[in-house]
C-alpha positions in Angstrom: 82.8 102.2 -101.0 78.9 101.5 -101.2 75.4 101.1 -102.6 73.2 104.5 -102.5 70.4 103.0 -101.2 71.1 100.6 -99.5 70.7 101.6 -95.6 71.4 98.5 -94.7 74.3 97.8 -95.8 73.7 93.7 -97.5 74.4 95.0 -101.4 70.8 95.6 -102.3 67.3 98.1 -102.5 65.0 97.1 -101.4 62.0 98.3 -99.2 63.4 97.9 -96.1 66.3 99.8 -97.3 63.1 102.0 -97.1 61.9 101.3 -94.1 65.6 101.7 -92.4 65.7 105.5 -93.4 62.7 106.5 -92.0 64.1 104.7 -89.2 66.6 107.2 -88.9 64.6 110.1 -89.9 62.3 109.1 -87.0 64.9 108.2 -84.2 63.7 104.6 -83.6 67.3 103.9 -85.2 70.5 105.0 -84.7 72.5 107.1 -87.4 75.2 104.2 -89.5 78.7 104.6 -90.1 77.5 105.7 -93.7 74.7 108.0 -93.3 75.8 108.5 -97.5 74.7 104.8 -98.5 71.2 106.7 -97.0 71.2 109.8 -99.4 69.1 108.1 -102.3 68.8 111.4 -104.2 72.4 112.4 -103.8 71.3 116.0 -102.5 73.9 115.8 -100.2 71.8 115.0 -96.5 69.7 112.6 -95.6 65.8 113.6 -95.4 61.6 112.2 -96.1 62.7 112.7 -100.4 65.8 109.6 -99.7 62.7 106.7 -99.4 60.2 107.9 -101.7 63.0 108.0 -104.7 64.1 103.8 -103.4 60.3 104.0 -103.9 60.3 105.4 -106.8 63.5 104.2 -107.5 61.9 100.5 -107.0 58.4 100.8 -108.0 57.6 103.9 -110.3 59.6 102.7 -112.4 62.0 106.3 -111.9 64.4 107.0 -112.6 68.0 105.5 -110.8 69.0 105.8 -108.0 72.7 108.7 -108.3 76.0 106.4 -108.8 77.6 105.0 -106.7 74.4 102.3 -107.9 73.8 99.9 -108.8 77.7 98.6 -107.8 79.2 99.7 -105.1 82.1 102.5 -105.2 83.2 105.7 -104.1 80.7 109.0 -104.0 81.8 111.5 -106.9 80.2 113.9 -105.1 81.0 115.8 -102.0 78.7 116.5 -99.0 79.0 117.2 -95.7 78.0 113.2 -94.7 80.7 111.3 -93.3 80.5 107.1 -94.6 83.7 105.4 -92.3 86.7 103.6 -93.7 86.0 100.0 -94.0 81.5 100.0 -93.0 80.9 96.8 -95.0 
């Protein structure tokens, strides 16, 4: 289980998560064991739209992130992104 958009796995979605997603995209940070948590727009891939979606949800009163959000849970949609069991 995970929280969508919570890139660093600390239980909160904030600007640090936006930076974490960008770090993975631009290869300054390694991919985490749960890439699904970085897929903020639930598109089935991690791309530049994901940190923008987090920013919209946080600062522009955009739509809320898709489940599992705001509480941890399993991803209700099937995609190729993996989340290693037991990852916090």
